[in-house]
C-alpha positions as CSV (number, residue, x, y, z in Angstrom):
1,X,-42.4,7.9,115.0
2,X,-39.9,5.9,116.4
3,X,-36.6,4.3,115.3
4,X,-36.1,1.5,113.8
5,X,-34.4,-1.0,115.9
6,X,-30.5,-1.9,114.9
7,X,-31.2,-5.2,113.9
8,X,-33.3,-3.8,111.1
9,X,-30.8,-1.0,110.7
10,X,-28.2,-3.3,109.9
11,X,-30.1,-5.9,107.8
12,X,-30.9,-2.7,106.2
13,X,-27.5,-1.9,105.4
14,X,-26.3,-5.0,104.5
15,X,-29.5,-5.6,102.0
16,X,-28.1,-2.1,100.7
17,X,-24.2,-3.0,100.3
18,X,-25.2,-6.2,99.0
19,X,-27.4,-4.5,96.6
20,X,-24.7,-1.6,96.0
21,X,-22.4,-4.8,95.1
22,X,-25.0,-6.4,92.7
23,X,-25.9,-2.7,91.1
24,X,-21.8,-2.3,90.3
25,X,-21.2,-5.6,89.5
26,X,-24.1,-4.8,87.0
27,X,-22.3,-1.5,86.0
28,X,-19.8,-4.0,85.3
29,X,-20.9,-6.3,83.2
30,X,-22.8,-3.7,81.3
31,X,-20.0,-1.2,80.8
32,X,-18.6,-5.0,79.2
33,X,-21.1,-5.5,77.3
34,X,-20.9,-2.1,75.8
35,X,-17.1,-2.3,74.8
36,X,-17.8,-6.0,73.2
37,X,-20.7,-4.6,71.3
38,X,-19.0,-1.3,70.4
39,X,-16.0,-3.6,69.6
40,X,-18.8,-5.5,67.8
41,X,-20.2,-2.8,65.9
42,X,-17.2,-1.3,64.7
43,X,-15.5,-4.3,63.6
44,X,-18.9,-4.7,61.8
45,X,-18.9,-1.4,60.5
46,X,-15.0,-1.9,59.5
47,X,-16.2,-5.3,57.8
48,X,-18.8,-3.6,55.9
49,X,-16.3,-0.9,54.4
50,X,-13.9,-3.4,53.9
51,X,-16.5,-5.6,51.8
52,X,-18.6,-2.5,50.5
53,X,-14.4,-1.6,48.8
54,X,-14.3,-5.7,47.8
55,X,-17.8,-5.0,46.1
56,X,-16.5,-1.8,44.4
57,X,-13.6,-3.6,43.1
58,X,-15.5,-6.7,42.2
59,X,-17.6,-4.2,39.8
60,X,-15.3,-2.8,38.7
61,X,-13.2,-5.7,38.0
62,X,-16.4,-7.3,35.9
63,X,-16.9,-3.9,34.2
64,X,-13.2,-4.2,33.0
65,X,-13.9,-7.6,32.1
66,X,-17.0,-6.7,29.8
67,X,-15.3,-4.3,28.0
68,X,-12.0,-6.7,27.1
69,X,-14.8,-8.7,26.3
70,X,-16.7,-6.5,24.0
71,X,-13.2,-5.5,22.6
72,X,-12.8,-9.3,22.0
73,X,-16.0,-9.2,20.1
74,X,-16.0,-6.8,18.3
75,X,-11.9,-7.6,16.8
76,X,-13.4,-10.9,16.4
77,X,-16.4,-9.5,14.2
78,X,-13.8,-7.5,12.2
79,X,-11.9,-10.7,12.2
80,X,-14.9,-12.8,10.7
81,X,-16.2,-10.3,8.2
82,X,-12.2,-10.3,6.8
83,X,-12.1,-13.8,6.4
84,X,-15.5,-14.0,4.9
85,X,-14.5,-11.6,2.1
86,X,-11.4,-13.5,1.7
87,X,-13.9,-16.4,0.9
88,X,-15.7,-14.7,-1.4
89,X,-12.9,-13.0,-3.5
90,X,-11.6,-16.8,-3.2
91,X,-14.9,-18.4,-4.3
92,X,-14.8,-15.5,-7.3
93,X,-11.9,-16.9,-8.6
94,X,-12.4,-20.5,-8.1
95,X,-15.3,-19.3,-10.6
96,X,-12.7,-17.6,-12.7
97,X,-10.4,-21.1,-12.7
98,X,-13.6,-23.0,-13.7
99,X,-14.5,-21.0,-16.6
100,X,-10.7,-21.2,-17.6
101,X,-10.2,-24.7,-16.5
102,X,-13.6,-25.5,-19.3
103,X,-11.8,-23.4,-21.9
104,X,-8.4,-25.1,-22.0
105,X,-10.6,-28.1,-22.0
106,X,-12.1,-27.2,-25.0
107,X,-8.5,-26.0,-26.5
108,X,-6.9,-29.2,-25.9
109,X,-10.0,-31.1,-27.6
110,X,-9.6,-29.2,-30.2
111,X,-5.8,-29.3,-30.2
112,X,-5.4,-32.0,-33.5
113,X,-7.2,-29.4,-35.5
114,X,-5.0,-26.1,-34.3
115,X,-2.0,-29.1,-34.7
116,X,-3.2,-29.0,-38.7
117,X,-3.7,-25.8,-38.8
118,X,-0.1,-24.8,-37.7
119,X,1.4,-27.3,-40.2
120,X,-0.8,-25.4,-43.0
121,X,0.5,-22.5,-42.1
122,X,4.6,-23.8,-42.1
123,X,3.8,-25.4,-45.0
124,X,2.8,-22.2,-46.5
125,X,5.6,-20.2,-45.3
126,X,8.3,-23.0,-46.4
127,X,6.3,-22.5,-50.1
128,X,8.0,-18.8,-51.2
129,X,6.4,-19.4,-54.8
130,X,4.3,-21.3,-56.7
131,X,6.5,-24.7,-57.9
132,X,8.3,-24.4,-60.7
133,X,8.2,-20.1,-60.8
134,X,10.8,-17.9,-59.2
135,X,10.0,-15.0,-56.6
136,X,10.9,-11.8,-58.2
137,X,10.9,-9.1,-55.3
138,X,9.9,-6.3,-57.2
139,X,6.9,-8.0,-59.0
140,X,3.1,-6.7,-57.7
141,X,1.9,-10.2,-56.7
142,X,4.8,-10.3,-54.1
143,X,3.9,-6.8,-53.1
144,X,0.4,-8.1,-52.8
145,X,1.4,-10.9,-51.0
146,X,3.3,-9.0,-48.4
147,X,0.2,-6.1,-48.1
148,X,-2.7,-9.4,-47.3
149,X,-3.7,-10.1,-44.1
150,X,-1.0,-13.1,-43.6
151,X,1.8,-11.3,-42.2
152,X,4.4,-13.9,-43.0
153,X,7.4,-12.7,-42.0
154,X,5.9,-12.0,-37.7
155,X,4.7,-16.1,-37.8
156,X,8.0,-17.9,-39.3
157,X,9.8,-15.4,-36.6
158,X,7.1,-16.8,-33.7
159,X,8.6,-20.0,-32.0
160,X,5.0,-20.8,-30.9
161,X,4.4,-22.4,-34.0
162,X,6.9,-25.1,-33.8
163,X,5.3,-28.5,-34.6
164,X,7.0,-32.2,-33.4
165,X,7.4,-35.1,-35.5
166,X,5.0,-36.6,-34.8
167,X,2.2,-34.0,-35.3
168,X,4.0,-33.6,-38.9
169,X,3.5,-37.3,-39.8
170,X,0.1,-37.1,-38.3
171,X,-1.0,-33.4,-41.1
172,X,-0.9,-36.1,-44.2
173,X,-3.5,-38.5,-42.2
174,X,-6.0,-35.2,-41.0
175,X,-6.1,-33.5,-44.0
176,X,-9.6,-34.9,-44.8
177,X,-10.7,-33.4,-42.1
178,X,-11.0,-29.9,-43.9
179,X,-12.6,-30.8,-47.3
180,X,-11.6,-28.6,-49.7
181,X,-13.1,-25.9,-51.2
182,X,-12.4,-24.4,-55.0
């Protein structure tokens, strides 16, 4: 076999040099691309780690918020229950006060009768003996009067049975309401 001509060798060498330059350029680009991809991958890994940490923190913050809201809910439910108890007590008090109001209304309607009764009691207290007779403290009638159900000393000392002048004037007019018993 014969050796290739020198021109072919030179062309082949030039082609090999160009190919070698091209391979070097591609290796350089490939290295740059690898560094870029590695940088991007590391950046993505860092970002992924940061994202995971942020998600964990967000999850923990949501858990804390849920716990706080649950505590507020429990506190609100306790407050509602306390208020319902207070409302029930107030309702019970209202019912009791309405009943008392009705009783006071009935008492006020019967006041003239009570005033007459009190006036008669006061008049009875003022009469220590029958008209025209003198009371003997040692007499059996006086002792029986003191032992009876009418406790005159306690009534006369009690100031609640006082009557106004108007009540005393009206007592004469209202005697027909009671009638007489013989």
